N, CA, C and O atoms as a GROMACS GRO file, in nm:
protein
  208
    1MET      N    1   8.865   4.548   0.506
    1MET     CA    2   8.729   4.579   0.466
    1MET      C    3   8.704   4.727   0.494
    1MET      O    4   8.738   4.777   0.601
    2ARG      N    5   8.644   4.794   0.400
    2ARG     CA    6   8.615   4.936   0.416
    2ARG      C    7   8.507   4.959   0.522
    2ARG      O    8   8.415   4.878   0.538
    3VAL      N    9   8.520   5.070   0.592
    3VAL     CA   10   8.426   5.103   0.698
    3VAL      C   11   8.284   5.114   0.642
    3VAL      O   12   8.189   5.063   0.702
    4SER      N   13   8.271   5.178   0.527
    4SER     CA   14   8.139   5.197   0.468
    4SER      C   15   8.067   5.064   0.447
    4SER      O   16   7.948   5.051   0.476
    5LYS      N   17   8.139   4.966   0.398
    5LYS     CA   18   8.080   4.835   0.376
    5LYS      C   19   8.042   4.768   0.508
    5LYS      O   20   7.942   4.698   0.516
    6ARG      N   21   8.123   4.790   0.609
    6ARG     CA   22   8.099   4.725   0.737
    6ARG      C   23   7.977   4.781   0.809
    6ARG      O   24   7.911   4.709   0.885
    7ILE      N   25   7.946   4.908   0.788
    7ILE     CA   26   7.833   4.968   0.860
    7ILE      C   27   7.708   4.980   0.772
    7ILE      O   28   7.611   5.044   0.813
    8ARG      N   29   7.709   4.922   0.655
    8ARG     CA   30   7.597   4.932   0.562
    8ARG      C   31   7.465   4.887   0.626
    8ARG      O   32   7.362   4.953   0.608
    9ARG      N   33   7.466   4.779   0.699
    9ARG     CA   34   7.341   4.729   0.761
    9ARG      C   35   7.285   4.829   0.861
    9ARG      O   36   7.163   4.847   0.869
   10VAL      N   37   7.372   4.893   0.936
   10VAL     CA   38   7.326   4.993   1.033
   10VAL      C   39   7.262   5.110   0.959
   10VAL      O   40   7.157   5.159   1.000
   11ARG      N   41   7.324   5.154   0.852
   11ARG     CA   42   7.268   5.264   0.772
   11ARG      C   43   7.132   5.226   0.716
   11ARG      O   44   7.040   5.307   0.719
   12MET      N   45   7.118   5.108   0.666
   12MET     CA   46   6.991   5.065   0.607
   12MET      C   47   6.882   5.059   0.715
   12MET      O   48   6.768   5.096   0.689
   13TYR      N   49   6.917   5.014   0.833
   13TYR     CA   50   6.821   5.010   0.943
   13TYR      C   51   6.775   5.151   0.978
   13TYR      O   52   6.656   5.174   1.003
   14ASP      N   53   6.869   5.246   0.978
   14ASP     CA   54   6.838   5.385   1.008
   14ASP      C   55   6.738   5.442   0.909
   14ASP      O   56   6.653   5.523   0.946
   15LEU      N   57   6.746   5.401   0.784
   15LEU     CA   58   6.658   5.454   0.680
   15LEU      C   59   6.514   5.401   0.691
   15LEU      O   60   6.426   5.449   0.619
   16LEU      N   61   6.490   5.306   0.777
   16LEU     CA   62   6.354   5.256   0.795
   16LEU      C   63   6.264   5.358   0.863
   16LEU      O   64   6.142   5.352   0.850
   17ALA      N   65   6.323   5.450   0.935
   17ALA     CA   66   6.244   5.555   1.001
   17ALA      C   67   6.205   5.659   0.896
   17ALA      O   68   6.291   5.711   0.824
   18GLN      N   69   6.077   5.690   0.886
   18GLN     CA   70   6.026   5.779   0.782
   18GLN      C   71   6.094   5.916   0.784
   18GLN      O   72   6.132   5.967   0.678
   19ASP      N   73   6.111   5.974   0.902
   19ASP     CA   74   6.172   6.107   0.908
   19ASP      C   75   6.318   6.104   0.864
   19ASP      O   76   6.367   6.200   0.806
   20ARG      N   77   6.387   5.994   0.890
   20ARG     CA   78   6.526   5.983   0.850
   20ARG      C   79   6.536   5.969   0.698
   20ARG      O   80   6.627   6.026   0.637
   21MET      N   81   6.446   5.895   0.638
   21MET     CA   82   6.445   5.880   0.493
   21MET      C   83   6.422   6.016   0.427
   21MET      O   84   6.490   6.051   0.331
   22GLN      N   85   6.326   6.092   0.479
   22GLN     CA   86   6.298   6.225   0.423
   22GLN      C   87   6.418   6.318   0.438
   22GLN      O   88   6.453   6.389   0.345
   23THR      N   89   6.481   6.316   0.554
   23THR     CA   90   6.598   6.401   0.578
   23THR      C   91   6.710   6.365   0.483
   23THR      O   92   6.773   6.453   0.424
   24THR      N   93   6.737   6.237   0.468
   24THR     CA   94   6.844   6.191   0.380
   24THR      C   95   6.816   6.231   0.235
   24THR      O   96   6.906   6.279   0.166
   25THR      N   97   6.694   6.213   0.190
   25THR     CA   98   6.657   6.250   0.054
   25THR      C   99   6.675   6.399   0.032
   25THR      O  100   6.730   6.441  -0.070
   26THR      N  101   6.629   6.480   0.126
   26THR     CA  102   6.641   6.625   0.116
   26THR      C  103   6.788   6.668   0.110
   26THR      O  104   6.824   6.755   0.031
   27GLU      N  105   6.872   6.608   0.194
   27GLU     CA  106   7.014   6.641   0.194
   27GLU      C  107   7.079   6.606   0.061
   27GLU      O  108   7.159   6.684   0.010
   28HIS      N  109   7.046   6.491   0.005
   28HIS     CA  110   7.106   6.448  -0.120
   28HIS      C  111   7.061   6.537  -0.237
   28HIS      O  112   7.140   6.569  -0.326
   29ILE      N  113   6.935   6.575  -0.236
   29ILE     CA  114   6.885   6.664  -0.340
   29ILE      C  115   6.957   6.799  -0.332
   29ILE      O  116   6.996   6.856  -0.434
   30GLU      N  117   6.974   6.849  -0.212
   30GLU     CA  118   7.044   6.977  -0.193
   30GLU      C  119   7.186   6.970  -0.250
   30GLU      O  120   7.229   7.061  -0.320
   31ILE      N  121   7.257   6.864  -0.220
   31ILE     CA  122   7.394   6.847  -0.269
   31ILE      C  123   7.396   6.844  -0.422
   31ILE      O  124   7.480   6.910  -0.484
   32MET      N  125   7.307   6.770  -0.481
   32MET     CA  126   7.303   6.760  -0.627
   32MET      C  127   7.264   6.893  -0.692
   32MET      O  128   7.319   6.929  -0.796
   33GLU      N  129   7.170   6.965  -0.633
   33GLU     CA  130   7.131   7.094  -0.688
   33GLU      C  131   7.245   7.195  -0.681
   33GLU      O  132   7.265   7.273  -0.775
   34LEU      N  133   7.319   7.195  -0.572
   34LEU     CA  134   7.435   7.284  -0.561
   34LEU      C  135   7.538   7.251  -0.669
   34LEU      O  136   7.592   7.341  -0.734
   35ALA      N  137   7.566   7.124  -0.688
   35ALA     CA  138   7.662   7.083  -0.791
   35ALA      C  139   7.610   7.122  -0.930
   35ALA      O  140   7.686   7.174  -1.012
   36ARG      N  141   7.484   7.096  -0.956
   36ARG     CA  142   7.424   7.130  -1.085
   36ARG      C  143   7.433   7.279  -1.114
   36ARG      O  144   7.455   7.319  -1.228
   37ASP      N  145   7.415   7.360  -1.011
   37ASP     CA  146   7.415   7.504  -1.027
   37ASP      C  147   7.554   7.565  -1.024
   37ASP      O  148   7.570   7.687  -1.027
   38GLY      N  149   7.656   7.479  -1.016
   38GLY     CA  150   7.794   7.527  -1.018
   38GLY      C  151   7.843   7.583  -0.887
   38GLY      O  152   7.949   7.646  -0.882
   39GLN      N  153   7.769   7.561  -0.781
   39GLN     CA  154   7.808   7.609  -0.648
   39GLN      C  155   7.890   7.498  -0.581
   39GLN      O  156   7.847   7.436  -0.484
   40LEU      N  157   8.008   7.476  -0.635
   40LEU     CA  158   8.087   7.360  -0.594
   40LEU      C  159   8.140   7.369  -0.451
   40LEU      O  160   8.144   7.268  -0.380
   41ASP      N  161   8.180   7.488  -0.408
   41ASP     CA  162   8.228   7.501  -0.270
   41ASP      C  163   8.116   7.470  -0.170
   41ASP      O  164   8.137   7.398  -0.073
   42GLU      N  165   7.998   7.525  -0.198
   42GLU     CA  166   7.883   7.500  -0.111
   42GLU      C  167   7.843   7.352  -0.117
   42GLU      O  168   7.808   7.293  -0.015
   43GLY      N  169   7.847   7.294  -0.236
   43GLY     CA  170   7.816   7.153  -0.251
   43GLY      C  171   7.913   7.064  -0.175
   43GLY      O  172   7.873   6.966  -0.112
   44TYR      N  173   8.040   7.101  -0.182
   44TYR     CA  174   8.142   7.025  -0.109
   44TYR      C  175   8.115   7.031   0.041
   44TYR      O  176   8.123   6.929   0.111
   45ARG      N  177   8.084   7.151   0.090
   45ARG     CA  178   8.056   7.165   0.234
   45ARG      C  179   7.932   7.084   0.274
   45ARG      O  180   7.931   7.019   0.379
   46ALA      N  181   7.829   7.088   0.191
   46ALA     CA  182   7.707   7.012   0.221
   46ALA      C  183   7.735   6.862   0.218
   46ALA      O  184   7.686   6.787   0.302
   47LEU      N  185   7.815   6.819   0.121
   47LEU     CA  186   7.850   6.678   0.113
   47LEU      C  187   7.930   6.635   0.236
   47LEU      O  188   7.904   6.529   0.294
   48HIS      N  189   8.025   6.717   0.275
   48HIS     CA  190   8.107   6.684   0.392
   48HIS      C  191   8.022   6.679   0.518
   48HIS      O  192   8.039   6.590   0.601
   49ALA      N  193   7.930   6.773   0.534
   49ALA     CA  194   7.843   6.775   0.651
   49ALA      C  195   7.752   6.654   0.651
   49ALA      O  196   7.721   6.599   0.757
   50ASN      N  197   7.709   6.610   0.532
   50ASN     CA  198   7.620   6.494   0.518
   50ASN      C  199   7.691   6.365   0.557
   50ASN      O  200   7.626   6.273   0.608
   51ARG      N  201   7.819   6.356   0.535
   51ARG     CA  202   7.893   6.232   0.559
   51ARG      C  203   7.932   6.216   0.705
   51ARG      O  204   7.969   6.106   0.746
   52LEU      N  205   7.924   6.321   0.784
   52LEU     CA  206   7.970   6.313   0.924
   52LEU      C  207   7.865   6.260   1.016
   52LEU      O  208   7.889   6.247   1.136
   0.00000   0.00000   0.00000
C-alpha cells in the first residue's frame, strides 16, 4: 500500500484547521502559477518543498 494512501486520513484531519487550509491553498496556487508562467525550476522547488 502506498504511503500517500495510508496517511490520507491524517492529511484530511489536518485540513480541518482554517489556517492550514489557507496555507495549503496558497501553496498550491503558487505552484500552479509558476508552472503556468513557465518557471518550471521554481515550480519544481515549490512542489518539492510542499511535499516535505
